[in-house]
N, C-alpha and C positions, 0 to 999 in steps of 0.2 A: 506479948510485947505492950508496953503500956504507953499510952500517948501522954503528952505532956501538954497540959492547957494551962495558959496564962490569964486568969480572968482579970488582971489588971491592964491587959494590952488594948489601947486605943489606937486605931488607925490615924495616921497624919490627915491633915486636912489639905485636901489638893485643891490649889487655887485654881481659878479659871484662866485661862490664858485670854489674850485679846481675840485670838482665832475661836476658841470655844464661846467667847460671849458674842461675837458676832453670828455665828452659827445657831446658837439659842434664839438670838434675837430674828434671824430669818426664819426660824422653824415657827417662831411665836406671834410674828408679825409686829414686832415692837421696833420702836425708833431708839436710837443711841445718841449718847452724847459725850464727847470725847475733845481733846486738845490735839490739833494737827497744824503742823508749820505755823505756830504762832497765833493761832485762832482758836476758839472753843466753837465746836460745830454741833449742830443737831442733825442727824442722817438717819433716812430710812434705808436700811440695807438690803439688797436685793440678791445678791451672790458673793460667794467668797471662793478663791481658788488661786491656781498658780497661773502665772504668765509664761509665755514663751521664753522669757529670760530668768526663770525661776524665781520670782518674786510673788509673795503671797500678797494678792491685792483683794480688797473689798470693793463691788461696785454698788452704789448707794445713792441716792437722791438727798441732797442736802435741802432741808426745809428750815434751817435756822442758824445762827451764829454769824461769823465773819468768813472772808476768805480775802487772799491777795489780790484777785480780780475785782472784788467787789460785789460779784455777782453771787447770791446765796441760793437760790432756788435752780438747782442745776444737777444733772446726773453726773457723778465723777467716779473716778479710781481713786482710791486711798490705799497707801503702802500699809499693810499691818504692822511693819516694825516701826512706824512713824507716828502710830496712833499712841496717844497717852491718856491714861485714867478714864478709859471706857467704862460706861455705865448705861442701864436702860434709862431710857427717858419717857415720861408721860405724855410726850407730843403725840399728836394724832397720825396715824398711820396713812402713808399716802400708796396707793396700788400702784404698780407697776404697768406701763403700757406696753404695747408690741413692741414698739420703736426701742423702750428701754431694754427689754428682754432680749432683743436682737443683738445688744452689745454683749452679753454673756459670751458669744462664741469668741471672743477676744481673747478669753481665758483657755489655757491648753487642757488644764484639769480644774474640775469644779469640785470644790468640797461640800458646798452647801448652796442651794438656790431655792428661789420662792417657787 
């Protein structure tokens, strides 16, 4: 039995999803920049997972950009489906505090965490 080998085959480029990008940023301790609810934001991601209501959320500390409340430096939950144009940022990484890490318990399943 002969095998067929196509030397011209090129695998498709697989695009990273928002969740993939978040997970990589968490592993590599990198900040992210993205649009979210009408504002550009710079966020240090700490965890990503599933909530009890089956939404994929990222927990991260916003270090720059805008927000509806006007408060920018704050730990927040971000719904992954609402994040647009996510990219790695050169912004300085902010280490999570124990208080920040305690919030991870609000996720029912964690995909990635610091």
